[in-house]
Structure formats: C-alpha cells, structure tokens
C-alpha positions, 0 to 999 in steps of 0.5 A, a space after each residue: 623764820 618758819 612763820 615768815 616762810 609760811 606766810 610767804 607761801 600762803 600769800 603766794 597761794 592766794 595770788 595764784 588762786 586770784 590770778 587763775 580765776 576768770 574774774 581777774 582782768 587787766 585793762 590796757 589802753 592806748 594802742 589797743 583802744 581800751 581792749 581788756 584782757 582776762 588773766 588767760 589773755 582773752 581780749 574782750 570789749 563791750 560795744 554799743 551796737 546790736 549783736 547782728 551788726 557786730 557779727 557782720 563787722 567781725 566777719 568783715 574785719 577777719 576778711 580784711 586781715 586775711 584771717 580765714 573763718 572756718 565755722 560758727 556755732 550758737 552759744 548762750 546769748 550769742 554766736 561763736 565764730 571760729 577762724 585760723 591762720 597758719 599759726 593761730 586758732 581763733 575763737 570769737 564770742 559775740 554775746 548779746 548784752 542787750 538789743 543795743 549792746 554786744 560783748 566781743 571776746 577773742 581768744 587767739 591761740 598759738 598752741 595749748 599754752 601760748 596766746 597772741 593777745 596782739 592779734 586778738 586785740 587787733 580783731 576788736 580794733 578793726 571790728 570797731 573801725 568797721 562799726 564806726 565807718 572808718 577805714 
C-alpha cells in the first residue's frame, strides 16, 4: 500500500513539473482558428507576414476591438505592445522569426492568477483577418 501511494505521489509531481514548464502547450482549433496556448494560457500563433505588417495589423485589431493601446517596448527579436480594457491588462509580443514569418503571443490578464484566453485568441483572429484583407 505504501508503494502505491508513493508511486501516485511521484507521478503527480512529474505531471505538475511538466505542466508548469513553458514547453507544454495545447493546440485548440475551431472557433479560435488554430490558435495555440501555453499551459499558462498565453495564446500564440506564427503567421507568414513580415513583423512590421503584423504590428500594424495588431494595432488595427486593437482599435477595432475597442482596446486601448497603452505603450510599447523593444524585446529580443521584436516588440511588445501593451494594452488594456477596464478589466484586462494585455501584453502582445510580436517576434520576428524570419523576414517573412512572425510569431504573435497574447497574454490577457484579469489579475495575477486569472487570464482571458478568449480575448487573447480573438486579438490573434482579428489580426489575421486584417492581414488577409477580410472584414
């Protein structure tokens, strides 16, 4: 009986370590259009557009969604846009993969613990629609 409890505890610890690593992610398709999420609910997707074009599309998407951009700063290989709503603090990383490929990561926080993955995914979906010329 002691061995079974020890084995269960060991497996539980391994699972926690795996899920808390940034390597683990889940791909959700359908309504969110293939947007992936890290275990910490940061939505991300790589698109085949230059970083400058993606940055402009993200800014347009934020305006379209009524989300106020509050700032920006340089990050390694790109830019981080900061935005907010009455209930969310949003961080959007636009990272150059190549001259023609860009990774978008969106973290929409309600507070220190809770996140809004639906809003994060919608920012990416709206950005893609703008990039593709759809209304």
